[in-house]
C-alpha positions in Angstrom: -57.1 -45.4 -15.6 -55.0 -46.7 -12.7 -51.8 -46.3 -14.7 -52.7 -42.6 -15.4 -53.2 -42.1 -11.7 -49.9 -43.8 -10.9 -48.2 -41.6 -13.3 -49.6 -38.4 -11.9 -48.8 -39.6 -8.4 -45.0 -40.3 -9.4 -44.7 -37.1 -11.2 -45.9 -35.3 -8.0 -43.3 -37.1 -6.0 -40.6 -36.5 -8.5 -41.4 -32.6 -8.4 -41.3 -32.6 -4.7 -38.0 -34.4 -4.7 -36.7 -31.9 -7.3 -37.8 -28.9 -5.3 -35.9 -30.4 -2.1 -32.8 -30.9 -4.2 -33.1 -27.4 -5.5 -33.1 -26.1 -2.0 -30.1 -28.4 -1.1 -28.2 -27.0 -4.1 -29.0 -23.4 -3.3 -27.7 -24.0 0.3 -24.5 -25.6 -0.9 -23.9 -22.8 -3.4 -24.6 -20.1 -0.8 -22.2 -21.7 1.8 -19.5 -22.5 -0.9 -15.9 -20.8 -0.9 -16.1 -20.4 -4.7 -13.3 -21.1 -7.0 -14.3 -19.6 -10.2 -13.0 -20.5 -13.7 -13.6 -17.6 -16.1 -14.9 -18.1 -19.5 -16.0 -15.4 -22.1 -19.2 -14.4 -20.6 -19.7 -16.4 -17.4 -17.6 -17.6 -14.6 -18.4 -21.0 -13.0 -17.4 -22.3 -9.6 -15.3 -25.4 -9.8 -16.9 -26.7 -6.5 -20.4 -26.1 -6.6 -21.3 -25.2 -10.3 -22.7 -21.8 -9.5 -22.6 -19.7 -12.6 -22.5 -16.0 -12.7 -22.7 -13.7 -15.6 -19.7 -11.4 -16.5 -22.0 -9.2 -18.7 -23.7 -6.3 -17.0 
């Protein structure tokens, strides 16, 4: 049982870290001066990896 609780605790910590990293990435992408590379249906920023659809 101790291992199960340890795993649950680690999962919770990793989820919190992931959420913080998602916020950080969103901030970087919002403030980026994008340099897009266009592909067939998307364009992707070479600096921050933001992807935008070219299909509407």
